[in-house]
GUTORKE-428285 format. One record per residue: x, y negated, z negated of N, C-alpha, C, O in turn; residue number from 1. Coordinates in steps of 0.001 Angstrom, whole numbers, plus 500000, padded with zeros to 6 digits. Layout:
<<X Y Z> <X Y Z> <X Y Z> <X Y Z> NUM>;
...
END
This chain:
<<874870 175713 359497> <876146 175021 359323> <877171 175971 358691> <876838 176759 357806> 1>;
<<878412 175883 359156> <879434 176736 358584> <880012 176084 357341> <879619 174979 356968> 2>;
<<880953 176777 356698> <881458 176320 355412> <882260 175037 355499> <882479 174384 354478> 3>;
<<882704 174654 356687> <883473 173424 356822> <882582 172206 356938> <883070 171082 356820> 4>;
<<881317 172389 357160> <880413 171267 357384> <880110 170542 356084> <880253 171096 354995> 5>;
<<879688 169290 356221> <879347 168491 355051> <877951 167931 355207> <877361 167991 356286> 6>;
<<877429 167389 354127> <876115 166761 354193> <876127 165580 355146> <875121 165269 355784> 7>;
<<877287 164921 355236> <877383 163727 356064> <877178 164016 357527> <876716 163154 358275> 8>;
<<877524 165251 357955> <877381 165556 359374> <876238 166512 359644> <876165 167122 360711> 9>;
<<875350 166640 358680> <874261 167594 358846> <873391 167266 360044> <872785 168155 360642> 10>;
<<873328 165987 360395> <872507 165582 361530> <873286 165520 362828> <872712 165208 363872> 11>;
<<874592 165811 362791> <875416 165747 363979> <875163 166972 364842> <874835 168036 364316> 12>;
<<875311 166844 366174> <875182 167995 367039> <876230 169020 366685> <877397 168676 366501> 13>;
<<875841 170255 366587> <876791 171287 366197> <876481 172577 366910> <875629 172630 367797> 14>;
<<877191 173625 366505> <877026 174914 367139> <875693 175560 366831> <875398 176640 367341> 15>;
<<874880 174918 366003> <873575 175484 365663> <872440 174853 366454> <871269 175123 366186> 16>;
<<872783 174008 367434> <871760 173212 368091> <871197 173836 369371> <870965 173134 370355> 17>;
<<870987 175106 369359> <870282 175771 370453> <870956 175670 371787> <872035 176229 371988> 18>;
<<870316 174942 372736> <870782 174889 374106> <872191 174332 374232> <872884 174621 375208> 19>;
<<872622 173545 373266> <873959 172947 373345> <875049 173987 373300> <876196 173691 373635> 20>;
<<874718 175220 372887> <875738 176250 372761> <875520 177382 373753> <875970 178502 373511> 21>;
<<874851 177120 374844> <874666 178158 375850> <876007 178593 376394> <876958 177811 376397> 22>;
<<876102 179824 376852> <877378 180378 377292> <878005 179571 378409> <879227 179511 378540> 23>;
<<877149 178945 379220> <877696 178165 380326> <878245 176828 379888> <879133 176278 380540> 24>;
<<877724 176286 378774> <878146 174954 378348> <879467 174969 377599> <880189 173972 377605> 25>;
<<879796 176078 376955> <881033 176121 376177> <882283 176017 377058> <883150 175194 376765> 26>;
<<882411 176814 378121> <883587 176639 378996> <883652 175237 379590> <884733 174663 379718> 27>;
<<882502 174689 379949> <882484 173340 380506> <882938 172322 379464> <883663 171380 379782> 28>;
<<882508 172520 378216> <882900 171601 377143> <884409 171616 376946> <885021 170571 376723> 29>;
<<885008 172799 377029> <886464 172911 376879> <887175 172221 378034> <888160 171512 377828> 30>;
<<886675 172427 379255> <887288 171793 380425> <887176 170271 380356> <888120 169554 380688> 31>;
<<886014 169788 379922> <885825 168335 379796> <886776 167775 378738> <887406 166739 378949> 32>;
<<886878 168459 377608> <887768 168003 376541> <889217 167981 377021> <889959 167039 376742> 33>;
<<889607 169018 377737> <890971 169076 378275> <891197 167945 379271> <892260 167325 379288> 34>;
<<890190 167682 380099> <890287 166591 381060> <890417 165239 380377> <891160 164373 380840> 35>;
<<889691 165055 379271> <889780 163808 378512> <891195 163628 377957> <891741 162525 377980> 36>;
<<891783 164719 377459> <893149 164650 376930> <894136 164249 378022> <894981 163378 377812> 37>;
<<894028 164884 379186> <894913 164563 380307> <894708 163119 380738> <895674 162390 380966> 38>;
<<893453 162707 380851> <893138 161345 381285> <893704 160315 380301> <894149 159239 380702> 39>;
<<893680 160656 379016> <894224 159744 378022> <895692 159434 378292> <896117 158284 378194> 40>;
<<896459 160460 378629> <897884 160254 378896> <898102 159554 380242> <899006 158729 380374> 41>;
<<897289 159879 381221> <897424 159235 382532> <897137 157740 382427> <897903 156914 382923> 42>;
<<896027 157406 381777> <895662 155997 381614> <896686 155283 380734> <897083 154154 381021> 43>;
<<897108 155948 379662> <898101 155345 378776> <899410 155059 379483> <900021 154012 379270> 44>;
<<899843 155991 380327> <901076 155783 381096> <900911 154625 382063> <901811 153797 382205> 45>;
<<899765 154564 382728> <899512 153479 383680> <899521 152119 382979> <900106 151159 383482> 46>;
<<898871 152042 381818> <898842 150791 381066> <900254 150417 380617> <900635 149247 380665> 47>;
<<901023 151405 380183> <902393 151148 379742> <903241 150592 380876> <904034 149674 380670> 48>;
<<903075 151148 382075> <903830 150660 383231> <903441 149222 383571> <904289 148408 383937> 49>;
<<902154 148921 383446> <901692 147548 383700> <902310 146593 382685> <902797 145523 383051> 50>;
<<902292 146980 381411> <902866 146139 380370> <904354 145911 380592> <904857 144806 380392> 51>;
<<905060 146968 381008> <906489 146834 381268> <906740 145934 382479> <907706 145171 382506> 52>;
<<905860 146030 383480> <905982 145166 384644> <905794 143708 384273> <906529 142840 384746> 53>;
<<904820 143441 383433> <904580 142071 382966> <905768 141586 382143> <906196 140440 382276> 54>;
<<906300 142463 381292> <907454 142119 380454> <908633 141666 381317> <909264 140645 381046> 55>;
<<908915 142451 382364> <910025 142120 383259> <909719 140848 384051> <910598 140009 384247> 56>;
<<908468 140706 384507> <908081 139525 385289> <908230 138251 384472> <908468 137178 385027> 57>;
<<908091 138366 383159> <908239 137196 382291> <909706 136867 382015> <910023 135891 381335> 58>;
<<910596 137708 382559> <912023 137441 382434> <912715 138128 381281> <913876 137840 380993> 59>;
<<912011 139045 380606> <912626 139759 379488> <913326 141022 379979> <912951 141601 380998> 60>;
<<914353 141437 379233> <915099 142643 379584> <914317 143896 379165> <913763 143938 378067> 61>;
<<914270 144909 380028> <913594 146169 379662> <914501 147041 378800> <914929 148115 379222> 62>;
<<914786 146573 377602> <915647 147314 376688> <914946 148583 376194> <913740 148748 376376> 63>;
<<915705 149460 375578> <915119 150686 375026> <914042 150360 374000> <912991 150999 373963> 64>;
<<914316 149360 373168> <913339 148956 372151> <912054 148463 372790> <910959 148816 372351> 65>;
<<912190 147640 373836> <911009 147093 374498> <910195 148190 375158> <908968 148213 375055> 66>;
<<910883 149101 375838> <910195 150199 376516> <909446 151071 375511> <908316 151490 375763> 67>;
<<910080 151340 374377> <909461 152188 373354> <908211 151532 372764> <907163 152170 372663> 68>;
<<908322 150271 372380> <907191 149573 371764> <906061 149371 372767> <904894 149595 372446> 69>;
<<906409 148946 373988> <905379 148756 375011> <904706 150079 375358> <903513 150122 375659> 70>;
<<905487 151158 375312> <904910 152476 375573> <903904 152871 374507> <902852 153429 374819> 71>;
<<904224 152581 373240> <903295 152882 372154> <902020 152050 372269> <900914 152557 372079> 72>;
<<902191 150766 372581> <901032 149893 372730> <900166 150358 373898> <898940 150406 373799> 73>;
<<900831 150701 375015> <900094 151115 376204> <899392 152447 376047> <898261 152615 376503> 74>;
<<900063 153408 375397> <899498 154752 375262> <898506 154835 374102> <897296 154914 374312> 75>;
<<899034 154815 372875> <898150 154976 371710> <897291 153745 371440> <896148 153865 370999> 76>;
<<897852 152549 371708> <897130 151341 371367> <896023 150970 372327> <894969 150494 371907> 77>;
<<896254 151187 373637> <895271 150754 374638> <894707 151930 375435> <893490 152076 375549> 78>;
<<895584 152765 375983> <895146 153852 376862> <894176 154812 376219> <893116 155099 376776> 79>;
<<894534 155316 375038> <893656 156259 374350> <892320 155601 374005> <891267 156232 374093> 80>;
<<892376 154323 373610> <891149 153606 373281> <890249 153417 374486> <889030 153548 374377> 81>;
<<890841 153106 375648> <890056 152934 376867> <889353 154229 377266> <888185 154218 377654> 82>;
<<890071 155333 377167> <889476 156628 377532> <888383 157006 376538> <887349 157546 376932> 83>;
<<888601 156729 375263> <887569 156996 374254> <886314 156184 374553> <885201 156705 374491> 84>;
<<886498 154902 374878> <885359 154038 375214> <884643 154572 376456> <883414 154638 376484> 85>;
<<885404 154949 377476> <884812 155434 378722> <884000 156700 378473> <882917 156861 379035> 86>;
<<884516 157603 377630> <883797 158844 377353> <882449 158547 376702> <881413 159066 377120> 87>;
<<882482 157707 375680> <881229 157370 374974> <880254 156678 375921> <879065 156997 375934> 88>;
<<880754 155733 376709> <879895 154954 377600> <879265 155828 378681> <878048 155811 378861> 89>;
<<880080 156582 379393> <879567 157360 380523> <878842 158640 380099> <878169 159271 380915> 90>;
<<878977 159020 378840> <878217 160170 378334> <876868 159747 377781> <876074 160584 377353> 91>;
<<876609 158433 377791> <875336 157941 377277> <875215 158048 375777> <874108 158145 375248> 92>;
<<876352 158030 375077> <876345 158148 373620> <876432 156766 372975> <876797 155787 373626> 93>;
<<876100 156701 371716> <876287 155449 370978> <877667 155482 370344> <878297 156536 370260> 94>;
<<878128 154330 369902> <879454 154281 369296> <879480 154941 367928> <880547 155130 367344> 95>;
<<878303 155294 367415> <878250 156062 366176> <878736 157491 366378> <878892 158245 365418> 96>;
<<878974 157859 367640> <879498 159198 367926> <880828 159425 367202> <881142 160542 366792> 97>;
<<881600 158351 367054> <882848 158425 366290> <882657 157572 365034> <882937 156373 365062> 98>;
<<882191 158161 363942> <881908 157384 362733> <883168 156744 362158> <884213 157388 362065> 99>;
<<883064 155493 361779> <884189 154806 361144> <883645 153837 360109> <882651 153152 360346> 100>;
<<884299 153788 358973> <883899 152881 357902> <885072 152719 356958> <886050 153464 357019> 101>;
<<884957 151733 356084> <885984 151553 355060> <885968 152796 354170> <884912 153161 353652> 102>;
<<887119 153455 353981> <887151 154691 353191> <886604 154495 351783> <886938 153532 351093> 103>;
<<885769 155421 351381> <885240 155410 350015> <886279 156030 349083> <887349 156449 349525> 104>;
<<885957 156085 347801> <886862 156710 346845> <887053 158188 347190> <888155 158724 347077> 105>;
<<885963 158838 347614> <886062 160235 348030> <886960 160364 349260> <887791 161268 349342> 106>;
<<886781 159450 350214> <887616 159449 351413> <889082 159260 351053> <889959 159910 351621> 107>;
<<889340 158363 350105> <890716 158107 349681> <891356 159380 349142> <892546 159626 349340> 108>;
<<890546 160185 348457> <891049 161464 347967> <891447 162382 349109> <892451 163089 349028> 109>;
<<890651 162367 350177> <890988 163181 351350> <892213 162632 352083> <892989 163394 352660> 110>;
<<892382 161308 352058> <893581 160720 352675> <894825 161241 351970> <895757 161729 352610> 111>;
<<894831 161134 350650> <895993 161582 349868> <896162 163095 349971> <897262 163593 350211> 112>;
<<895059 163816 349785> <895132 165268 349845> <895549 165776 351218> <896366 166692 351321> 113>;
<<894985 165182 352286> <895339 165590 353636> <896781 165299 353970> <897465 166123 354577> 114>;
<<897248 164121 353573> <898638 163731 353816> <899595 164693 353114> <900532 165202 353729> 115>;
<<899357 164939 351820> <900245 165819 351065> <900179 167252 351574> <901203 167929 351674> 116>;
<<898975 167712 351896> <898814 169075 352407> <899533 169253 353729> <900221 170253 353932> 117>;
<<899382 168290 354633> <900062 168370 355931> <901568 168429 355744> <902249 169223 356394> 118>;
<<902081 167601 354869> <903528 167538 354673> <904053 168829 354053> <905069 169363 354498> 119>;
<<903372 169329 353036> <903807 170561 352363> <903739 171755 353318> <904670 172558 353380> 120>;
<<902635 171867 354059> <902488 172990 354979> <903499 172931 356119> <903985 173967 356571> 121>;
<<903819 171719 356589> <904831 171585 357646> <906197 172030 357141> <906926 172730 357843> 122>;
<<906539 171625 355931> <907820 172045 355365> <907865 173565 355202> <908892 174192 355460> 123>;
<<906743 174154 354770> <906683 175610 354632> <906823 176288 355994> <907522 177293 356131> 124>;
<<906148 175724 356998> <906248 176290 358351> <907665 176173 358888> <908150 177074 359573> 125>;
<<908330 175066 358581> <909719 174880 359021> <910636 175924 358399> <911489 176495 359077> 126>;
<<910455 176168 357111> <911265 177178 356431> <911041 178541 357073> <911991 179288 357307> 127>;
<<909788 178859 357354> <909460 180139 357966> <910070 180264 359352> <910681 181280 359683> 128>;
<<909900 179218 360165> <910393 179258 361541> <911910 179327 361590> <912474 180110 362354> 129>;
<<912576 178507 360775> <914040 178503 360788> <914625 179782 360194> <915767 180141 360480> 130>;
<<913837 180462 359368> <914292 181741 358812> <914164 182874 359827> <915033 183740 359925> 131>;
<<913067 182853 360578> <912789 183936 361514> <913490 183773 362859> <913769 184759 363542> 132>;
<<913772 182526 363239> <914351 182273 364555> <915642 181472 364429> <915817 180687 363497> 133>;
<<916533 181686 365380> <917808 180965 365387> <917796 179803 366376> <918764 179047 366462> 134>;
<<916718 179664 367113> <916624 178603 368110> <916563 177233 367446> <915809 177033 366493> 135>;
<<917351 176297 367947> <917313 174923 367448> <916002 174263 367868> <915479 174570 368939> 136>;
<<915470 173375 367059> <914217 172697 367436> <914420 171823 368654> <915524 171347 368919> 137>;
<<913346 171618 369390> <913418 170737 370552> <913668 169305 370087> <913302 168935 368972> 138>;
<<914282 168518 370933> <914564 167119 370607> <913400 166241 371021> <912915 166332 372149> 139>;
<<912948 165387 370104> <911905 164427 370414> <912575 163174 370968> <913212 162421 370232> 140>;
<<912423 162960 372267> <913118 161855 372923> <912665 160492 372400> <913469 159567 372289> 141>;
<<911380 160372 372079> <910877 159109 371561> <911494 158770 370217> <911920 157637 369994> 142>;
<<911546 159762 369307> <912150 159538 367995> <913635 159257 368121> <914183 158423 367401> 143>;
<<914285 159962 369043> <915709 159736 369264> <915969 158330 369782> <916926 157672 369375> 144>;
<<915099 157876 370690> <915238 156514 371226> <915045 155483 370120> <915743 154470 370083> 145>;
<<914098 155741 369220> <913862 154822 368107> <915081 154758 367195> <915452 153689 366711> 146>;
<<915702 155920 366965> <916897 155951 366120> <918063 155227 366791> <918774 154455 366148> 147>;
<<918254 155478 368079> <919378 154875 368807> <919241 153358 368912> <920241 152641 368942> 148>;
<<918005 152874 368969> <917777 151433 369143> <917542 150704 367827> <917266 149505 367824> 149>;
<<917649 151419 366709> <917471 150796 365407> <916039 150438 365073> <915790 149524 364288> 150>;
<<915092 151155 365668> <913672 150834 365469> <912973 151730 364440> <911761 151627 364249> 151>;
<<913733 152603 363782> <913088 153564 362889> <912257 152884 361804> <911149 153326 361500> 152>;
<<912783 151821 361225> <912033 151126 360168> <910747 150532 360726> <909711 150558 360062> 153>;
<<910808 149994 361951> <909628 149403 362568> <908598 150454 362965> <907413 150150 363108> 154>;
<<909059 151704 363144> <908124 152769 363501> <907214 153137 362336> <906180 153777 362528> 155>;
<<907599 152732 361124> <906764 153036 359951> <905431 152298 360029> <904388 152947 359954> 156>;
<<905413 150963 360177> <904104 150297 360322> <903404 150649 361629> <902176 150711 361675> 157>;
<<904179 150882 362698> <903563 151240 363976> <902843 152587 363886> <901838 152806 364562> 158>;
<<903361 153483 363051> <902706 154779 362852> <901315 154607 362258> <900367 155288 362649> 159>;
<<901210 153678 361299> <899941 153457 360606> <898982 152619 361437> <897769 152828 361395> 160>;
<<899527 151668 362193> <898680 150736 362944> <898322 151217 364343> <897254 150874 364849> 161>;
<<899196 152012 364988> <898964 152427 366371> <898891 153937 366559> <897908 154456 367089> 162>;
<<899936 154639 366122> <900031 156070 366438> <898900 156866 365788> <898184 157602 366467> 163>;
<<898742 156716 364476> <897682 157449 363782> <896294 157131 364304> <895568 158047 364692> 164>;
<<895894 155853 364328> <894552 155516 364819> <894316 155908 366271> <893259 156444 366604> 165>;
<<895293 155646 367144> <895103 155948 368564> <894939 157434 368843> <894027 157841 369563> 166>;
<<895826 158241 368270> <895767 159682 368525> <894561 160320 367862> <893953 161226 368431> 167>;
<<894203 159867 366671> <893042 160446 365997> <891737 160049 366680> <890803 160849 366744> 168>;
<<891665 158825 367189> <890468 158398 367911> <890193 159312 369085> <889063 159755 369285> 169>;
<<891232 159596 369867> <891032 160416 371062> <890881 161895 370731> <889928 162537 371173> 170>;
<<891818 162438 369955> <891841 163888 369758> <890876 164380 368685> <890357 165490 368797> 171>;
<<890628 163597 367665> <889661 164015 366660> <888290 163407 366947> <887290 164122 367008> 172>;
<<888247 162088 367124> <886959 161436 367314> <886247 161867 368577> <885067 162214 368536> 173>;
<<886952 161851 369706> <886322 162183 370988> <886407 163666 371300> <885379 164309 371514> 174>;
<<887604 164218 371330> <887774 165609 371765> <887192 166595 370753> <886385 167449 371121> 175>;
<<887589 166489 369485> <887012 167389 368488> <885518 167133 368328> <884733 168065 368160> 176>;
<<885132 165850 368382> <883718 165519 368261> <882879 166108 369382> <881775 166597 369142> 177>;
<<883400 166063 370620> <882650 166621 371745> <882581 168143 371659> <881553 168743 371973> 178>;
<<883670 168758 371236> <883685 170214 371094> <882768 170664 369954> <882208 171759 369995> 179>;
<<882623 169818 368948> <881789 170154 367789> <880320 170285 368173> <879541 170901 367446> 180>;
<<879937 169712 369307> <878556 169807 369777> <878259 171197 370348> <877099 171559 370546> 181>;
<<879313 171967 370611> <879151 173273 371245> <879741 174424 370436> <879395 175585 370655> 182>;
<<880637 174095 369495> <881323 175134 368735> <881152 174893 367238> <880710 173827 366810> 183>;
<<881510 175899 366456> <881526 175740 365001> <882619 174751 364628> <883437 174373 365467> 184>;
<<882631 174337 363375> <883659 173403 362921> <885049 173972 363124> <885936 173293 363643> 185>;
<<885243 175233 362709> <886562 175854 362854> <886959 175955 364324> <888110 175700 364678> 186>;
<<886008 176325 365177> <886301 176441 366604> <886707 175115 367213> <887655 175051 367996> 187>;
<<885990 174048 366855> <886300 172720 367396> <887660 172237 366915> <888419 171647 367685> 188>;
<<887973 172483 365647> <889265 172055 365094> <890413 172769 365784> <891411 172146 366149> 189>;
<<890274 174078 365964> <891339 174862 366603> <891518 174461 368062> <892646 174319 368533> 190>;
<<890422 174280 368773> <890512 173908 370190> <891122 172511 370356> <891942 172294 371248> 191>;
<<890723 171571 369504> <891296 170225 369581> <892787 170270 369284> <893569 169565 369921> 192>;
<<893184 171094 368323> <894605 171253 368002> <895362 171875 369167> <896501 171502 369445> 193>;
<<894723 172828 369849> <895355 173478 371001> <895599 172493 372132> <896433 172745 373002> 194>;
<<894884 171378 372132> <895098 170339 373148> <896031 169251 372639> <896758 168633 373416> 195>;
<<896005 169019 371321> <896821 167954 370735> <898293 168336 370650> <899149 167603 371144> 196>;
<<898599 169472 370033> <899997 169848 369800> <900792 170018 371096> <901889 169469 371195> 197>;
<<900282 170764 372105> <901059 170931 373339> <901291 169618 374084> <902234 169514 374867> 198>;
<<900436 168607 373848> <900618 167320 374524> <901964 166702 374172> <902494 165893 374933> 199>;
<<902523 167081 373015> <903807 166537 372593> <904971 167069 373423> <906092 166574 373317> 200>;
<<904702 168077 374249> <905781 168626 375068> <906339 167574 376017> <907477 167686 376473> 201>;
<<905532 166542 376318> <905974 165472 377197> <907140 164694 376595> <907929 164092 377324> 202>;
<<907250 164703 375267> <908321 163954 374618> <909438 164847 374091> <910357 164367 373428> 203>;
<<909364 166160 374386> <910363 167098 373885> <911351 167492 374968> <911003 167580 376146> 204>;
<<912578 167726 374556> <913590 168243 375482> <914290 169420 374820> <914481 169434 373604> 205>;
<<914668 170394 375616> <915279 171604 375087> <914719 172817 375800> <914007 172684 376796> 206>;
<<915034 173991 375299> <914563 175219 375927> <913064 175392 375713> <912468 174750 374848> 207>;
<<912466 176265 376510> <911042 176545 376361> <910735 177157 374997> <909702 176869 374394> 208>;
<<911656 178014 374515> <911446 178625 373199> <911501 177568 372102> <910712 177609 371158> 209>;
<<912436 176619 372225> <912536 175548 371234> <911277 174694 371244> <910765 174320 370189> 210>;
<<910779 174386 372442> <909557 173590 372555> <908368 174342 371967> <907536 173754 371275> 211>;
<<908290 175644 372244> <907176 176457 371734> <907187 176510 370209> <906135 176408 369579> 212>;
<<908372 176670 369611> <908471 176706 368158> <908079 175360 367545> <907385 175303 366530> 213>;
<<908538 174282 368182> <908212 172953 367675> <906720 172687 367758> <906129 172153 366820> 214>;
<<906105 173059 368879> <904675 172847 369060> <903868 173676 368057> <902831 173231 367565> 215>;
<<904353 174881 367760> <903640 175714 366782> <903637 175061 365405> <902642 175140 364685> 216>;
<<904734 174423 365035> <904798 173720 363754> <903928 172461 363793> <903280 172114 362805> 217>;
<<903921 171779 364951> <903099 170576 365100> <901610 170886 364969> <900817 170002 364647> 218>;
<<901236 172122 365213> <899830 172506 365100> <899342 172433 363657> <898153 172238 363404> 219>;
<<900260 172589 362723> <899886 172633 361308> <899252 171321 360838> <898129 171347 360335> 220>;
<<899932 170169 360984> <899269 168934 360543> <898017 168610 361343> <897080 168011 360816> 221>;
<<897998 169004 362619> <896818 168750 363441> <895597 169473 362879> <894498 168918 362861> 222>;
<<895783 170694 362427> <894682 171443 361821> <894200 170754 360544> <893001 170699 360268> 223>;
<<895147 170233 359778> <894785 169529 358542> <893985 168269 358860> <892966 168003 358223> 224>;
<<894444 167487 359848> <893739 166255 360214> <892339 166576 360738> <891385 165848 360463> 225>;
<<892224 167663 361492> <890919 168069 361999> <889975 168457 360877> <888790 168123 360908> 226>;
<<890496 169158 359892> <889689 169558 358734> <889228 168327 357961> <888072 168241 357548> 227>;
<<890138 167379 357768> <889813 166150 357041> <888704 165376 357747> <887794 164854 357103> 228>;
<<888787 165304 359078> <887745 164595 359825> <886404 165301 359700> <885368 164654 359542> 229>;
<<886424 166613 359771> <885184 167384 359648> <884545 167176 358275> <883322 167098 358161> 230>;
<<885358 167089 357260> <884830 166951 355903> <884331 165536 355589> <883393 165365 354809> 231>;
<<884953 164535 356192> <884602 163156 355839> <883724 162460 356866> <882986 161537 356521> 232>;
<<883790 162888 358124> <883057 162225 359208> <883355 160725 359216> <882459 159901 359403> 233>;
<<884612 160391 359013> <885071 159001 359051> <886445 159014 359699> <887415 159461 359087> 234>;
<<886539 158527 360933> <887785 158637 361687> <888918 157875 361025> <890087 158152 361294> 235>;
<<888590 156911 360156> <889633 156164 359464> <890448 157064 358536> <891617 156785 358269> 236>;
<<889839 158133 358047> <890519 159007 357084> <891633 159823 357743> <892771 159747 357281> 237>;
<<891361 160608 358812> <892479 161303 359455> <893474 160343 360091> <894657 160665 360200> 238>;
<<893010 159162 360514> <893935 158174 361087> <894960 157748 360041> <896146 157621 360346> 239>;
<<894505 157528 358808> <895425 157174 357730> <896330 158343 357362> <897526 158153 357138> 240>;
<<895772 159549 357297> <896582 160745 357008> <897700 160885 358030> <898864 161077 357679> 241>;
<<897327 160785 359300> <898276 160941 360399> <899318 159838 360374> <900513 160098 360513> 242>;
<<898859 158599 360196> <899785 157477 360169> <900787 157583 359029> <901980 157350 359223> 243>;
<<900305 157936 357836> <901187 158079 356684> <902163 159237 356868> <903327 159151 356477> 244>;
<<901677 160314 357466> <902535 161479 357736> <903685 161090 358654> <904845 161361 358346> 245>;
<<903369 160452 359784> <904416 160028 360715> <905333 158985 360082> <906552 159033 360249> 246>;
<<904734 158044 359355> <905523 156994 358713> <906531 157595 357733> <907658 157112 357619> 247>;
<<906119 158649 357027> <907019 159302 356078> <908202 159944 356799> <909343 159837 356349> 248>;
<<907923 160612 357922> <909008 161244 358683> <909979 160195 359219> <911194 160386 359170> 249>;
<<909439 159086 359731> <910307 158013 360204> <911100 157413 359039> <912279 157090 359182> 250>;
<<910443 157269 357891> <911119 156716 356728> <912264 157596 356260> <913329 157095 355900> 251>;
<<912049 158916 356264> <913110 159845 355872> <914292 159736 356823> <915449 159731 356406> 252>;
<<913973 159650 358121> <915044 159511 359106> <915820 158217 358917> <917046 158187 359030> 253>;
<<915081 157144 358626> <915735 155844 358475> <916610 155793 357225> <917646 155129 357213> 254>;
<<916192 156496 356177> <916906 156422 354904> <917987 157480 354750> <918925 157297 353974> 255>;
<<917866 158585 355481> <918792 159701 355292> <920165 159403 355877> <920260 158734 356906> 256>;
<<921226 159884 355244> <922570 159711 355796> <922739 160583 357032> <922129 161647 357135> 257>;
<<923555 160139 357953> <923771 160887 359195> <925211 161331 359353> <925623 161754 360433> 258>;
<<925976 161235 358276> <927406 161506 358379> <927762 162974 358225> <928888 163363 358535> 259>;
<<926833 163803 357753> <927149 165209 357568> <926386 166064 358557> <925346 165669 359085> 260>;
<<926932 167246 358795> <926293 168154 359754> <924933 168595 359277> <924001 168691 360075> 261>;
<<924795 168869 357974> <923507 169304 357438> <922457 168215 357568> <921302 168484 357897> 262>;
<<922878 166964 357303> <921940 165857 357428> <921511 165663 358867> <920341 165392 359136> 263>;
<<922444 165799 359792> <922116 165653 361208> <921141 166723 361654> <920224 166465 362433> 264>;
<<921356 167944 361140> <920444 169026 361498> <919062 168795 360954> <918073 169078 361631> 265>;
<<918969 168276 359716> <917675 167976 359115> <916950 166891 359901> <915746 166987 360139> 266>;
<<917683 165863 360300> <917069 164774 361059> <916544 165275 362390> <915484 164844 362843> 267>;
<<917281 166185 363025> <916831 166729 364296> <915520 167476 364148> <914628 167373 364990> 268>;
<<915419 168239 363052> <914193 168994 362796> <913023 168039 362537> <911945 168200 363108> 269>;
<<913243 167055 361681> <912180 166111 361349> <911748 165296 362565> <910559 165056 362771> 270>;
<<912721 164874 363366> <912401 164074 364545> <911530 164841 365527> <910674 164258 366194> 271>;
<<911744 166130 365615> <910969 166942 366567> <909508 167016 366180> <908665 167334 367019> 272>;
<<909184 166728 364912> <907814 166882 364433> <906990 165619 364560> <905851 165587 364094> 273>;
<<907521 164587 365167> <906803 163329 365307> <905944 163308 366553> <905270 162313 366821> 274>;
END
């Protein structure tokens, strides 16, 4: 076991399990994990379209607010969960593959520590990136839509109830968990992050350089969430870290003044990190 491993996962399949780490299985594991990530978005989009179709069929207007909320429910709330279930079922695994339990006092410490660490490191990365580069951050269309439709306050509970749990279930519980059967803890965390952060490009607009810089910063909290999951082996812990992190960014946007140029620039940067 490497230094990131814990007693809790000592019995979990890992990079020390002989045949599971054969040279032929590692590339396949990466391809399968990448396929699961793609499938999560495909299924989530399909579910979102179905929900929007039902919404319209019931006679409701497809407002920006409705589209945004239904999209979150369809993607993170249902789509990611369906793909996670399908992976466990068709791989012949038990549902214990993604451990979940009420956080212990130790887990609570990781929730607070992970949340604060992610936030501090992201701010440090932002300072570094904005100092070294003059490119404006990419615009997060979803966050912008939430701001334009007055949904920023509502995005705070949605971050904790849908976004954090849904994304962590798929990218940490399933993708990082599957990679952990073939790679070391550090390798699985980095590979899962390499699939998680670029996925946000679907919601970004701007130049390729702006998108690349934004994705590089987004990798920072993803690495923290991956580390937290590896240490606790309880998916509820990174889900709470992630949810609180996003909720804080939405809260800052909702509370911050937008009347000055500096404030507008800050909001643009923060919105890109959601």
